[in-house]
LODOVO-910693 format. One record per residue (C-alpha): residue number from 1; x, y, z. Coordinates in Angstrom, 1 decimal. Layout:
<pts>
<pt><k>NUM</k><xx>X</xx><yy>Y</yy><zz>Z</zz></pt>
...
</pts>
This chain:
<pts>
<pt><k>1</k><xx>-0.1</xx><yy>174.1</yy><zz>2.5</zz></pt>
<pt><k>2</k><xx>-1.0</xx><yy>172.9</yy><zz>5.8</zz></pt>
<pt><k>3</k><xx>1.8</xx><yy>175.2</yy><zz>7.6</zz></pt>
<pt><k>4</k><xx>-0.1</xx><yy>178.4</yy><zz>5.9</zz></pt>
<pt><k>5</k><xx>-3.4</xx><yy>177.2</yy><zz>6.9</zz></pt>
<pt><k>6</k><xx>-1.9</xx><yy>176.9</yy><zz>10.6</zz></pt>
<pt><k>7</k><xx>-0.6</xx><yy>180.4</yy><zz>10.7</zz></pt>
<pt><k>8</k><xx>-3.2</xx><yy>182.4</yy><zz>9.0</zz></pt>
<pt><k>9</k><xx>-5.9</xx><yy>180.4</yy><zz>11.8</zz></pt>
<pt><k>10</k><xx>-3.2</xx><yy>181.8</yy><zz>14.4</zz></pt>
<pt><k>11</k><xx>-3.2</xx><yy>185.4</yy><zz>13.0</zz></pt>
<pt><k>12</k><xx>-7.0</xx><yy>185.4</yy><zz>12.6</zz></pt>
<pt><k>13</k><xx>-7.5</xx><yy>183.8</yy><zz>16.3</zz></pt>
<pt><k>14</k><xx>-4.8</xx><yy>186.6</yy><zz>18.3</zz></pt>
<pt><k>15</k><xx>-2.8</xx><yy>185.9</yy><zz>20.5</zz></pt>
<pt><k>16</k><xx>-3.5</xx><yy>184.4</yy><zz>24.2</zz></pt>
<pt><k>17</k><xx>-4.8</xx><yy>186.4</yy><zz>27.0</zz></pt>
<pt><k>18</k><xx>-5.0</xx><yy>185.8</yy><zz>30.8</zz></pt>
<pt><k>19</k><xx>-8.4</xx><yy>185.7</yy><zz>33.0</zz></pt>
<pt><k>20</k><xx>-7.9</xx><yy>185.7</yy><zz>37.2</zz></pt>
<pt><k>21</k><xx>-10.4</xx><yy>184.4</yy><zz>38.6</zz></pt>
<pt><k>22</k><xx>-12.2</xx><yy>185.4</yy><zz>42.7</zz></pt>
<pt><k>23</k><xx>-14.4</xx><yy>183.5</yy><zz>44.1</zz></pt>
<pt><k>24</k><xx>-16.7</xx><yy>184.2</yy><zz>47.4</zz></pt>
<pt><k>25</k><xx>-16.5</xx><yy>182.0</yy><zz>49.3</zz></pt>
<pt><k>26</k><xx>-12.5</xx><yy>180.9</yy><zz>48.7</zz></pt>
<pt><k>27</k><xx>-11.3</xx><yy>178.3</yy><zz>48.0</zz></pt>
<pt><k>28</k><xx>-14.0</xx><yy>177.1</yy><zz>45.2</zz></pt>
<pt><k>29</k><xx>-12.8</xx><yy>175.1</yy><zz>42.3</zz></pt>
<pt><k>30</k><xx>-12.7</xx><yy>176.6</yy><zz>38.6</zz></pt>
<pt><k>31</k><xx>-14.3</xx><yy>175.2</yy><zz>35.3</zz></pt>
<pt><k>32</k><xx>-13.8</xx><yy>177.2</yy><zz>32.3</zz></pt>
<pt><k>33</k><xx>-16.4</xx><yy>176.4</yy><zz>29.2</zz></pt>
<pt><k>34</k><xx>-18.0</xx><yy>173.4</yy><zz>30.6</zz></pt>
<pt><k>35</k><xx>-14.2</xx><yy>171.8</yy><zz>32.2</zz></pt>
<pt><k>36</k><xx>-12.9</xx><yy>171.7</yy><zz>35.3</zz></pt>
<pt><k>37</k><xx>-9.6</xx><yy>173.5</yy><zz>35.4</zz></pt>
<pt><k>38</k><xx>-8.3</xx><yy>171.6</yy><zz>38.9</zz></pt>
<pt><k>39</k><xx>-7.4</xx><yy>174.7</yy><zz>39.9</zz></pt>
<pt><k>40</k><xx>-8.5</xx><yy>176.7</yy><zz>43.6</zz></pt>
<pt><k>41</k><xx>-9.7</xx><yy>180.7</yy><zz>43.3</zz></pt>
<pt><k>42</k><xx>-8.6</xx><yy>182.8</yy><zz>43.1</zz></pt>
<pt><k>43</k><xx>-6.1</xx><yy>181.8</yy><zz>40.5</zz></pt>
<pt><k>44</k><xx>-5.2</xx><yy>183.2</yy><zz>37.0</zz></pt>
<pt><k>45</k><xx>-5.8</xx><yy>181.2</yy><zz>34.1</zz></pt>
<pt><k>46</k><xx>-3.1</xx><yy>181.6</yy><zz>32.0</zz></pt>
<pt><k>47</k><xx>-2.7</xx><yy>180.8</yy><zz>27.6</zz></pt>
<pt><k>48</k><xx>-7.1</xx><yy>181.5</yy><zz>26.7</zz></pt>
<pt><k>49</k><xx>-7.9</xx><yy>181.9</yy><zz>22.9</zz></pt>
<pt><k>50</k><xx>-9.3</xx><yy>185.2</yy><zz>22.8</zz></pt>
<pt><k>51</k><xx>-13.2</xx><yy>186.2</yy><zz>22.6</zz></pt>
<pt><k>52</k><xx>-16.2</xx><yy>184.8</yy><zz>24.7</zz></pt>
<pt><k>53</k><xx>-15.5</xx><yy>182.4</yy><zz>27.5</zz></pt>
<pt><k>54</k><xx>-17.4</xx><yy>181.1</yy><zz>30.9</zz></pt>
<pt><k>55</k><xx>-16.1</xx><yy>181.3</yy><zz>33.8</zz></pt>
<pt><k>56</k><xx>-17.5</xx><yy>178.7</yy><zz>36.9</zz></pt>
<pt><k>57</k><xx>-17.0</xx><yy>178.5</yy><zz>40.8</zz></pt>
<pt><k>58</k><xx>-18.1</xx><yy>175.2</yy><zz>42.3</zz></pt>
<pt><k>59</k><xx>-18.3</xx><yy>173.3</yy><zz>45.4</zz></pt>
<pt><k>60</k><xx>-20.5</xx><yy>170.5</yy><zz>46.3</zz></pt>
<pt><k>61</k><xx>-22.7</xx><yy>173.4</yy><zz>47.4</zz></pt>
<pt><k>62</k><xx>-22.3</xx><yy>176.2</yy><zz>45.9</zz></pt>
<pt><k>63</k><xx>-22.0</xx><yy>177.3</yy><zz>42.1</zz></pt>
<pt><k>64</k><xx>-21.2</xx><yy>180.6</yy><zz>40.6</zz></pt>
<pt><k>65</k><xx>-20.9</xx><yy>181.3</yy><zz>37.0</zz></pt>
<pt><k>66</k><xx>-19.8</xx><yy>184.5</yy><zz>35.2</zz></pt>
<pt><k>67</k><xx>-19.5</xx><yy>185.2</yy><zz>30.9</zz></pt>
<pt><k>68</k><xx>-15.7</xx><yy>187.0</yy><zz>30.1</zz></pt>
<pt><k>69</k><xx>-15.2</xx><yy>188.2</yy><zz>26.7</zz></pt>
<pt><k>70</k><xx>-11.3</xx><yy>188.2</yy><zz>26.3</zz></pt>
<pt><k>71</k><xx>-8.9</xx><yy>190.5</yy><zz>24.3</zz></pt>
<pt><k>72</k><xx>-5.9</xx><yy>189.5</yy><zz>22.7</zz></pt>
<pt><k>73</k><xx>-3.1</xx><yy>189.7</yy><zz>24.8</zz></pt>
<pt><k>74</k><xx>-5.2</xx><yy>190.7</yy><zz>28.0</zz></pt>
<pt><k>75</k><xx>-5.7</xx><yy>190.1</yy><zz>31.7</zz></pt>
<pt><k>76</k><xx>-9.6</xx><yy>190.2</yy><zz>32.8</zz></pt>
<pt><k>77</k><xx>-10.3</xx><yy>189.9</yy><zz>36.0</zz></pt>
<pt><k>78</k><xx>-13.1</xx><yy>188.2</yy><zz>37.4</zz></pt>
<pt><k>79</k><xx>-15.4</xx><yy>188.2</yy><zz>40.7</zz></pt>
<pt><k>80</k><xx>-17.6</xx><yy>185.6</yy><zz>41.2</zz></pt>
<pt><k>81</k><xx>-20.2</xx><yy>185.3</yy><zz>44.0</zz></pt>
<pt><k>82</k><xx>-20.9</xx><yy>181.6</yy><zz>44.5</zz></pt>
<pt><k>83</k><xx>-24.8</xx><yy>180.8</yy><zz>45.7</zz></pt>
<pt><k>84</k><xx>-25.7</xx><yy>177.6</yy><zz>47.7</zz></pt>
<pt><k>85</k><xx>-28.1</xx><yy>175.0</yy><zz>45.6</zz></pt>
<pt><k>86</k><xx>-30.5</xx><yy>172.0</yy><zz>45.7</zz></pt>
<pt><k>87</k><xx>-30.1</xx><yy>168.8</yy><zz>44.8</zz></pt>
<pt><k>88</k><xx>-33.0</xx><yy>167.4</yy><zz>42.5</zz></pt>
<pt><k>89</k><xx>-33.5</xx><yy>163.7</yy><zz>42.8</zz></pt>
<pt><k>90</k><xx>-35.7</xx><yy>161.8</yy><zz>39.5</zz></pt>
<pt><k>91</k><xx>-37.6</xx><yy>159.0</yy><zz>41.0</zz></pt>
<pt><k>92</k><xx>-37.7</xx><yy>155.5</yy><zz>38.8</zz></pt>
<pt><k>93</k><xx>-40.3</xx><yy>153.3</yy><zz>41.1</zz></pt>
<pt><k>94</k><xx>-41.3</xx><yy>150.1</yy><zz>40.8</zz></pt>
<pt><k>95</k><xx>-44.8</xx><yy>149.6</yy><zz>41.6</zz></pt>
<pt><k>96</k><xx>-45.0</xx><yy>153.1</yy><zz>41.5</zz></pt>
<pt><k>97</k><xx>-48.0</xx><yy>153.7</yy><zz>44.2</zz></pt>
<pt><k>98</k><xx>-44.7</xx><yy>153.1</yy><zz>46.9</zz></pt>
<pt><k>99</k><xx>-44.3</xx><yy>155.3</yy><zz>49.4</zz></pt>
<pt><k>100</k><xx>-41.4</xx><yy>157.3</yy><zz>49.4</zz></pt>
<pt><k>101</k><xx>-39.6</xx><yy>158.8</yy><zz>52.6</zz></pt>
<pt><k>102</k><xx>-36.5</xx><yy>161.1</yy><zz>52.8</zz></pt>
<pt><k>103</k><xx>-35.0</xx><yy>161.0</yy><zz>56.5</zz></pt>
<pt><k>104</k><xx>-38.1</xx><yy>159.5</yy><zz>58.1</zz></pt>
<pt><k>105</k><xx>-40.6</xx><yy>162.0</yy><zz>56.4</zz></pt>
<pt><k>106</k><xx>-43.3</xx><yy>161.2</yy><zz>53.6</zz></pt>
<pt><k>107</k><xx>-42.3</xx><yy>162.9</yy><zz>50.1</zz></pt>
<pt><k>108</k><xx>-44.6</xx><yy>163.6</yy><zz>47.0</zz></pt>
<pt><k>109</k><xx>-43.7</xx><yy>161.2</yy><zz>44.4</zz></pt>
<pt><k>110</k><xx>-44.5</xx><yy>163.6</yy><zz>41.6</zz></pt>
<pt><k>111</k><xx>-41.5</xx><yy>161.9</yy><zz>39.7</zz></pt>
<pt><k>112</k><xx>-38.9</xx><yy>164.3</yy><zz>41.3</zz></pt>
<pt><k>113</k><xx>-37.9</xx><yy>165.8</yy><zz>44.7</zz></pt>
<pt><k>114</k><xx>-36.0</xx><yy>168.8</yy><zz>45.6</zz></pt>
<pt><k>115</k><xx>-33.4</xx><yy>168.8</yy><zz>48.5</zz></pt>
<pt><k>116</k><xx>-31.2</xx><yy>170.8</yy><zz>50.5</zz></pt>
<pt><k>117</k><xx>-27.3</xx><yy>169.7</yy><zz>49.1</zz></pt>
<pt><k>118</k><xx>-26.1</xx><yy>166.7</yy><zz>51.4</zz></pt>
<pt><k>119</k><xx>-26.6</xx><yy>163.3</yy><zz>52.0</zz></pt>
<pt><k>120</k><xx>-30.1</xx><yy>162.2</yy><zz>52.6</zz></pt>
<pt><k>121</k><xx>-31.3</xx><yy>159.0</yy><zz>53.2</zz></pt>
<pt><k>122</k><xx>-33.8</xx><yy>157.6</yy><zz>51.2</zz></pt>
<pt><k>123</k><xx>-36.7</xx><yy>154.8</yy><zz>52.4</zz></pt>
<pt><k>124</k><xx>-39.0</xx><yy>152.9</yy><zz>49.7</zz></pt>
<pt><k>125</k><xx>-42.3</xx><yy>151.4</yy><zz>51.3</zz></pt>
<pt><k>126</k><xx>-44.9</xx><yy>149.5</yy><zz>50.3</zz></pt>
<pt><k>127</k><xx>-47.3</xx><yy>146.6</yy><zz>52.1</zz></pt>
<pt><k>128</k><xx>-46.5</xx><yy>143.0</yy><zz>50.7</zz></pt>
<pt><k>129</k><xx>-43.2</xx><yy>144.4</yy><zz>49.5</zz></pt>
<pt><k>130</k><xx>-39.6</xx><yy>143.8</yy><zz>51.2</zz></pt>
<pt><k>131</k><xx>-38.3</xx><yy>147.7</yy><zz>52.3</zz></pt>
<pt><k>132</k><xx>-35.3</xx><yy>149.6</yy><zz>50.6</zz></pt>
<pt><k>133</k><xx>-33.2</xx><yy>152.0</yy><zz>51.6</zz></pt>
<pt><k>134</k><xx>-29.8</xx><yy>154.0</yy><zz>50.7</zz></pt>
<pt><k>135</k><xx>-28.1</xx><yy>156.2</yy><zz>50.6</zz></pt>
<pt><k>136</k><xx>-28.0</xx><yy>159.2</yy><zz>48.7</zz></pt>
<pt><k>137</k><xx>-25.2</xx><yy>162.2</yy><zz>48.2</zz></pt>
<pt><k>138</k><xx>-27.3</xx><yy>165.8</yy><zz>46.8</zz></pt>
<pt><k>139</k><xx>-24.9</xx><yy>168.3</yy><zz>45.0</zz></pt>
<pt><k>140</k><xx>-26.4</xx><yy>171.6</yy><zz>45.0</zz></pt>
<pt><k>141</k><xx>-27.8</xx><yy>172.2</yy><zz>41.3</zz></pt>
<pt><k>142</k><xx>-27.6</xx><yy>168.5</yy><zz>40.0</zz></pt>
<pt><k>143</k><xx>-30.3</xx><yy>166.0</yy><zz>39.1</zz></pt>
<pt><k>144</k><xx>-29.8</xx><yy>162.3</yy><zz>40.5</zz></pt>
<pt><k>145</k><xx>-31.1</xx><yy>159.7</yy><zz>39.0</zz></pt>
<pt><k>146</k><xx>-32.7</xx><yy>156.8</yy><zz>41.2</zz></pt>
<pt><k>147</k><xx>-34.6</xx><yy>153.2</yy><zz>40.3</zz></pt>
<pt><k>148</k><xx>-35.6</xx><yy>151.4</yy><zz>43.1</zz></pt>
<pt><k>149</k><xx>-38.0</xx><yy>148.5</yy><zz>42.0</zz></pt>
<pt><k>150</k><xx>-39.6</xx><yy>146.9</yy><zz>45.3</zz></pt>
<pt><k>151</k><xx>-39.9</xx><yy>142.5</yy><zz>45.5</zz></pt>
<pt><k>152</k><xx>-43.3</xx><yy>140.8</yy><zz>46.4</zz></pt>
<pt><k>153</k><xx>-42.9</xx><yy>139.0</yy><zz>50.2</zz></pt>
<pt><k>154</k><xx>-43.6</xx><yy>135.5</yy><zz>49.8</zz></pt>
<pt><k>155</k><xx>-45.0</xx><yy>133.9</yy><zz>52.0</zz></pt>
<pt><k>156</k><xx>-45.1</xx><yy>129.9</yy><zz>54.2</zz></pt>
<pt><k>157</k><xx>-47.1</xx><yy>128.2</yy><zz>57.1</zz></pt>
<pt><k>158</k><xx>-45.3</xx><yy>126.6</yy><zz>60.5</zz></pt>
<pt><k>159</k><xx>-46.9</xx><yy>123.4</yy><zz>61.8</zz></pt>
<pt><k>160</k><xx>-45.7</xx><yy>123.3</yy><zz>65.3</zz></pt>
<pt><k>161</k><xx>-46.5</xx><yy>120.4</yy><zz>67.3</zz></pt>
<pt><k>162</k><xx>-45.5</xx><yy>121.9</yy><zz>70.5</zz></pt>
<pt><k>163</k><xx>-44.6</xx><yy>119.9</yy><zz>74.5</zz></pt>
<pt><k>164</k><xx>-46.2</xx><yy>120.7</yy><zz>76.9</zz></pt>
<pt><k>165</k><xx>-49.7</xx><yy>121.8</yy><zz>74.9</zz></pt>
<pt><k>166</k><xx>-49.6</xx><yy>125.2</yy><zz>77.4</zz></pt>
<pt><k>167</k><xx>-46.7</xx><yy>126.5</yy><zz>76.6</zz></pt>
<pt><k>168</k><xx>-46.4</xx><yy>129.9</yy><zz>74.6</zz></pt>
<pt><k>169</k><xx>-45.3</xx><yy>130.0</yy><zz>71.2</zz></pt>
<pt><k>170</k><xx>-43.1</xx><yy>133.0</yy><zz>68.9</zz></pt>
<pt><k>171</k><xx>-41.7</xx><yy>133.5</yy><zz>65.9</zz></pt>
<pt><k>172</k><xx>-39.6</xx><yy>136.1</yy><zz>66.1</zz></pt>
<pt><k>173</k><xx>-39.6</xx><yy>137.7</yy><zz>69.1</zz></pt>
<pt><k>174</k><xx>-43.4</xx><yy>137.9</yy><zz>67.8</zz></pt>
<pt><k>175</k><xx>-46.0</xx><yy>135.8</yy><zz>69.4</zz></pt>
<pt><k>176</k><xx>-48.1</xx><yy>133.5</yy><zz>67.8</zz></pt>
<pt><k>177</k><xx>-50.4</xx><yy>132.0</yy><zz>70.2</zz></pt>
<pt><k>178</k><xx>-50.6</xx><yy>129.1</yy><zz>72.9</zz></pt>
<pt><k>179</k><xx>-50.6</xx><yy>125.1</yy><zz>72.0</zz></pt>
<pt><k>180</k><xx>-50.6</xx><yy>123.3</yy><zz>68.6</zz></pt>
<pt><k>181</k><xx>-51.1</xx><yy>125.3</yy><zz>65.7</zz></pt>
<pt><k>182</k><xx>-51.1</xx><yy>126.0</yy><zz>62.1</zz></pt>
<pt><k>183</k><xx>-49.2</xx><yy>129.4</yy><zz>61.8</zz></pt>
<pt><k>184</k><xx>-50.3</xx><yy>131.1</yy><zz>57.9</zz></pt>
<pt><k>185</k><xx>-48.8</xx><yy>133.7</yy><zz>56.3</zz></pt>
<pt><k>186</k><xx>-45.4</xx><yy>134.0</yy><zz>57.7</zz></pt>
<pt><k>187</k><xx>-42.5</xx><yy>135.8</yy><zz>55.1</zz></pt>
<pt><k>188</k><xx>-40.3</xx><yy>133.1</yy><zz>53.9</zz></pt>
<pt><k>189</k><xx>-36.8</xx><yy>133.2</yy><zz>55.0</zz></pt>
<pt><k>190</k><xx>-34.8</xx><yy>132.1</yy><zz>58.5</zz></pt>
<pt><k>191</k><xx>-37.0</xx><yy>132.0</yy><zz>61.5</zz></pt>
<pt><k>192</k><xx>-36.1</xx><yy>131.7</yy><zz>65.0</zz></pt>
<pt><k>193</k><xx>-39.1</xx><yy>129.4</yy><zz>67.4</zz></pt>
<pt><k>194</k><xx>-39.0</xx><yy>130.2</yy><zz>70.8</zz></pt>
<pt><k>195</k><xx>-41.8</xx><yy>128.1</yy><zz>73.3</zz></pt>
<pt><k>196</k><xx>-41.7</xx><yy>129.3</yy><zz>77.5</zz></pt>
<pt><k>197</k><xx>-43.8</xx><yy>127.6</yy><zz>80.0</zz></pt>
<pt><k>198</k><xx>-43.8</xx><yy>127.8</yy><zz>83.4</zz></pt>
<pt><k>199</k><xx>-42.0</xx><yy>125.6</yy><zz>85.5</zz></pt>
<pt><k>200</k><xx>-39.8</xx><yy>124.4</yy><zz>82.1</zz></pt>
<pt><k>201</k><xx>-36.8</xx><yy>125.3</yy><zz>80.5</zz></pt>
<pt><k>202</k><xx>-37.6</xx><yy>128.0</yy><zz>77.8</zz></pt>
<pt><k>203</k><xx>-36.1</xx><yy>126.0</yy><zz>74.0</zz></pt>
<pt><k>204</k><xx>-34.9</xx><yy>128.3</yy><zz>70.6</zz></pt>
<pt><k>205</k><xx>-34.6</xx><yy>126.9</yy><zz>68.1</zz></pt>
<pt><k>206</k><xx>-34.2</xx><yy>128.0</yy><zz>64.0</zz></pt>
<pt><k>207</k><xx>-36.0</xx><yy>127.2</yy><zz>61.4</zz></pt>
<pt><k>208</k><xx>-36.6</xx><yy>128.4</yy><zz>57.6</zz></pt>
<pt><k>209</k><xx>-40.2</xx><yy>129.2</yy><zz>56.1</zz></pt>
<pt><k>210</k><xx>-40.3</xx><yy>128.0</yy><zz>52.7</zz></pt>
<pt><k>211</k><xx>-42.2</xx><yy>130.0</yy><zz>49.5</zz></pt>
<pt><k>212</k><xx>-45.2</xx><yy>128.3</yy><zz>49.1</zz></pt>
<pt><k>213</k><xx>-45.2</xx><yy>125.6</yy><zz>51.7</zz></pt>
<pt><k>214</k><xx>-45.3</xx><yy>124.8</yy><zz>55.4</zz></pt>
<pt><k>215</k><xx>-42.9</xx><yy>124.0</yy><zz>57.4</zz></pt>
<pt><k>216</k><xx>-43.8</xx><yy>121.2</yy><zz>59.9</zz></pt>
<pt><k>217</k><xx>-41.4</xx><yy>121.1</yy><zz>63.0</zz></pt>
<pt><k>218</k><xx>-41.9</xx><yy>119.5</yy><zz>66.5</zz></pt>
<pt><k>219</k><xx>-41.3</xx><yy>121.5</yy><zz>70.6</zz></pt>
<pt><k>220</k><xx>-40.7</xx><yy>120.0</yy><zz>73.7</zz></pt>
<pt><k>221</k><xx>-39.9</xx><yy>121.6</yy><zz>76.7</zz></pt>
<pt><k>222</k><xx>-37.7</xx><yy>120.0</yy><zz>80.0</zz></pt>
<pt><k>223</k><xx>-39.2</xx><yy>120.2</yy><zz>83.2</zz></pt>
<pt><k>224</k><xx>-36.7</xx><yy>122.6</yy><zz>85.3</zz></pt>
<pt><k>225</k><xx>-35.4</xx><yy>119.5</yy><zz>88.3</zz></pt>
<pt><k>226</k><xx>-36.6</xx><yy>120.1</yy><zz>92.0</zz></pt>
<pt><k>227</k><xx>-34.1</xx><yy>121.1</yy><zz>94.1</zz></pt>
<pt><k>228</k><xx>-33.2</xx><yy>118.9</yy><zz>96.4</zz></pt>
<pt><k>229</k><xx>-33.6</xx><yy>120.5</yy><zz>100.0</zz></pt>
<pt><k>230</k><xx>-30.5</xx><yy>120.6</yy><zz>102.2</zz></pt>
<pt><k>231</k><xx>-30.9</xx><yy>120.4</yy><zz>105.7</zz></pt>
<pt><k>232</k><xx>-28.3</xx><yy>121.3</yy><zz>108.1</zz></pt>
<pt><k>233</k><xx>-27.4</xx><yy>117.6</yy><zz>109.8</zz></pt>
<pt><k>234</k><xx>-27.4</xx><yy>118.7</yy><zz>114.0</zz></pt>
<pt><k>235</k><xx>-23.2</xx><yy>118.2</yy><zz>114.7</zz></pt>
<pt><k>236</k><xx>-23.4</xx><yy>115.0</yy><zz>117.3</zz></pt>
<pt><k>237</k><xx>-22.7</xx><yy>116.2</yy><zz>120.5</zz></pt>
<pt><k>238</k><xx>-19.9</xx><yy>114.1</yy><zz>122.2</zz></pt>
<pt><k>239</k><xx>-19.9</xx><yy>112.8</yy><zz>126.1</zz></pt>
<pt><k>240</k><xx>-17.2</xx><yy>113.2</yy><zz>128.1</zz></pt>
<pt><k>241</k><xx>-14.9</xx><yy>110.4</yy><zz>128.4</zz></pt>
<pt><k>242</k><xx>-15.0</xx><yy>110.7</yy><zz>132.3</zz></pt>
<pt><k>243</k><xx>-19.0</xx><yy>110.8</yy><zz>132.1</zz></pt>
<pt><k>244</k><xx>-19.5</xx><yy>106.6</yy><zz>131.7</zz></pt>
<pt><k>245</k><xx>-16.7</xx><yy>105.4</yy><zz>133.9</zz></pt>
<pt><k>246</k><xx>-18.0</xx><yy>107.5</yy><zz>136.7</zz></pt>
<pt><k>247</k><xx>-21.6</xx><yy>106.5</yy><zz>136.1</zz></pt>
<pt><k>248</k><xx>-20.8</xx><yy>103.1</yy><zz>136.1</zz></pt>
<pt><k>249</k><xx>-19.1</xx><yy>103.8</yy><zz>139.0</zz></pt>
<pt><k>250</k><xx>-21.8</xx><yy>105.3</yy><zz>141.1</zz></pt>
<pt><k>251</k><xx>-24.3</xx><yy>102.2</yy><zz>140.5</zz></pt>
<pt><k>252</k><xx>-21.9</xx><yy>99.7</yy><zz>141.0</zz></pt>
<pt><k>253</k><xx>-21.2</xx><yy>101.8</yy><zz>144.6</zz></pt>
<pt><k>254</k><xx>-24.9</xx><yy>101.9</yy><zz>145.3</zz></pt>
<pt><k>255</k><xx>-25.9</xx><yy>98.1</yy><zz>144.3</zz></pt>
<pt><k>256</k><xx>-23.0</xx><yy>97.1</yy><zz>147.0</zz></pt>
<pt><k>257</k><xx>-24.5</xx><yy>99.2</yy><zz>149.6</zz></pt>
<pt><k>258</k><xx>-28.2</xx><yy>97.4</yy><zz>148.5</zz></pt>
<pt><k>259</k><xx>-26.5</xx><yy>93.9</yy><zz>148.0</zz></pt>
<pt><k>260</k><xx>-24.7</xx><yy>94.2</yy><zz>151.5</zz></pt>
<pt><k>261</k><xx>-27.7</xx><yy>95.6</yy><zz>153.7</zz></pt>
<pt><k>262</k><xx>-29.8</xx><yy>93.1</yy><zz>151.9</zz></pt>
<pt><k>263</k><xx>-27.2</xx><yy>90.3</yy><zz>153.3</zz></pt>
<pt><k>264</k><xx>-27.5</xx><yy>91.6</yy><zz>156.7</zz></pt>
<pt><k>265</k><xx>-31.1</xx><yy>91.2</yy><zz>156.5</zz></pt>
<pt><k>266</k><xx>-31.2</xx><yy>88.1</yy><zz>155.0</zz></pt>
<pt><k>267</k><xx>-28.5</xx><yy>87.0</yy><zz>158.9</zz></pt>
<pt><k>268</k><xx>-31.2</xx><yy>88.2</yy><zz>160.1</zz></pt>
<pt><k>269</k><xx>-34.0</xx><yy>87.3</yy><zz>158.9</zz></pt>
<pt><k>270</k><xx>-32.1</xx><yy>83.7</yy><zz>159.3</zz></pt>
<pt><k>271</k><xx>-31.8</xx><yy>84.1</yy><zz>163.2</zz></pt>
<pt><k>272</k><xx>-35.2</xx><yy>84.7</yy><zz>163.7</zz></pt>
<pt><k>273</k><xx>-36.6</xx><yy>81.7</yy><zz>161.3</zz></pt>
<pt><k>274</k><xx>-33.8</xx><yy>79.6</yy><zz>163.8</zz></pt>
<pt><k>275</k><xx>-35.4</xx><yy>81.1</yy><zz>167.1</zz></pt>
<pt><k>276</k><xx>-38.8</xx><yy>81.4</yy><zz>166.1</zz></pt>
<pt><k>277</k><xx>-39.7</xx><yy>78.7</yy><zz>164.1</zz></pt>
<pt><k>278</k><xx>-41.9</xx><yy>80.4</yy><zz>161.2</zz></pt>
<pt><k>279</k><xx>-40.9</xx><yy>79.7</yy><zz>157.5</zz></pt>
<pt><k>280</k><xx>-38.4</xx><yy>79.9</yy><zz>155.4</zz></pt>
<pt><k>281</k><xx>-39.3</xx><yy>80.7</yy><zz>152.6</zz></pt>
<pt><k>282</k><xx>-41.4</xx><yy>83.8</yy><zz>154.1</zz></pt>
<pt><k>283</k><xx>-38.2</xx><yy>85.0</yy><zz>155.8</zz></pt>
<pt><k>284</k><xx>-35.3</xx><yy>84.0</yy><zz>154.8</zz></pt>
<pt><k>285</k><xx>-36.1</xx><yy>83.5</yy><zz>150.9</zz></pt>
<pt><k>286</k><xx>-36.7</xx><yy>86.9</yy><zz>149.8</zz></pt>
<pt><k>287</k><xx>-34.1</xx><yy>88.7</yy><zz>151.6</zz></pt>
<pt><k>288</k><xx>-31.0</xx><yy>86.3</yy><zz>150.2</zz></pt>
<pt><k>289</k><xx>-32.8</xx><yy>86.5</yy><zz>146.5</zz></pt>
<pt><k>290</k><xx>-32.7</xx><yy>90.5</yy><zz>146.5</zz></pt>
<pt><k>291</k><xx>-29.4</xx><yy>90.5</yy><zz>148.2</zz></pt>
<pt><k>292</k><xx>-28.2</xx><yy>87.9</yy><zz>145.5</zz></pt>
<pt><k>293</k><xx>-30.1</xx><yy>90.4</yy><zz>142.4</zz></pt>
<pt><k>294</k><xx>-28.1</xx><yy>93.6</yy><zz>143.9</zz></pt>
<pt><k>295</k><xx>-24.4</xx><yy>91.2</yy><zz>144.2</zz></pt>
<pt><k>296</k><xx>-24.9</xx><yy>90.4</yy><zz>141.1</zz></pt>
<pt><k>297</k><xx>-25.4</xx><yy>94.0</yy><zz>139.6</zz></pt>
<pt><k>298</k><xx>-23.0</xx><yy>95.4</yy><zz>141.6</zz></pt>
<pt><k>299</k><xx>-20.0</xx><yy>93.7</yy><zz>139.8</zz></pt>
<pt><k>300</k><xx>-21.8</xx><yy>93.9</yy><zz>136.6</zz></pt>
<pt><k>301</k><xx>-21.6</xx><yy>97.9</yy><zz>137.0</zz></pt>
<pt><k>302</k><xx>-18.1</xx><yy>97.5</yy><zz>138.8</zz></pt>
<pt><k>303</k><xx>-16.8</xx><yy>95.4</yy><zz>135.7</zz></pt>
<pt><k>304</k><xx>-18.2</xx><yy>97.8</yy><zz>133.4</zz></pt>
<pt><k>305</k><xx>-17.1</xx><yy>100.8</yy><zz>134.7</zz></pt>
<pt><k>306</k><xx>-13.4</xx><yy>99.4</yy><zz>135.1</zz></pt>
<pt><k>307</k><xx>-13.8</xx><yy>98.4</yy><zz>131.5</zz></pt>
<pt><k>308</k><xx>-15.1</xx><yy>101.9</yy><zz>129.9</zz></pt>
<pt><k>309</k><xx>-12.0</xx><yy>103.7</yy><zz>131.8</zz></pt>
<pt><k>310</k><xx>-9.5</xx><yy>101.2</yy><zz>130.3</zz></pt>
<pt><k>311</k><xx>-10.6</xx><yy>101.8</yy><zz>126.8</zz></pt>
<pt><k>312</k><xx>-10.7</xx><yy>105.6</yy><zz>127.5</zz></pt>
<pt><k>313</k><xx>-14.1</xx><yy>105.3</yy><zz>124.6</zz></pt>
<pt><k>314</k><xx>-17.8</xx><yy>106.0</yy><zz>125.0</zz></pt>
</pts>
C-alpha cells in the first residue's frame, strides 16, 4: 500500500525540471525557497519539483529575488539584479536614556537604527556609568539586535600626606591639587599617584581605590643632591734641576766676595788701630763681625749647592 501511495504522489507531482540562475553582478550566492544552495551564480539548479519557486541571489550587502513557475521537465532561465540594502539595528539599552554613538556620531534612540552595510563601531555612554563599545557587522536587508547594559561607576576617596608640602599631586596624570589633602569621588580601581616639586625627585606609586571607602597613603620626595664643583687643579710647574745649584752657587760666590772684602777691611782697621791708638771696638770689631757672617753664609750656600747638585733633585 505504501509503495502504491508513493507512486501516486510521484505521478501527481510530475517530472523534475531545472532553473538556470544568472545574477547581476555575477558571483552571488544562490538561495532557493529560503534555503542556501551552496552554489554561486551563474549556475544550473537540477532536479527541482514542478511548481512555484522563489529564487534569491545575495551577498553581504546585495540581494535580489525572483519567482519562477517550473513546468514538468522544463528548464527555466531567470536573471536577477541584486540591489544594495541597508541593515537595521534594534536597541535594547539600560538605562534607556543613555546616549548612543555610531561611528562617532550621536544617533536618536527610537528602538532601531538603519545604517549602511558594513562594520560599525557603537558606543553607549551616560554620566555616572562606565561606557561600553562594540563592533557590529550589518548585512543588507537584515536586522541585528543589540543589548547593552551600562554599569554604574563606583567612587572612593583618597587621603594623601606628602612631603614637601609644596608638592603637586596627580592621579592618573590629572592634577588634584598641592600639598596634603583628601580627594573625593575618585572612580574605583587601580590608579597611579604621582607627586612633583621643584628641587625634588618626582615619585609615582600604584594605589587602589576601594568603593565607598577612603584610601590613605603618604609620599615623601627626596631632594636633588647638590653636585660637587669640580675645580681644575693647576698642573704643578716643575723647576728645572739646574736652577737650585746655580742660585745657591751664585749666593756662595757673592758671599765669598763679601767675606773677602770684610776680611780686608778688618786687616786695614787693625793696622789703623795699632798706629793711631783708636778704640778697638770702633775700628776692628764691626769689620771682623761682618767678615765672620759673610764667611758663614758663603760656606752654607756652597755646601747646599754641592748637595743639591749631587742629589739631582729640587
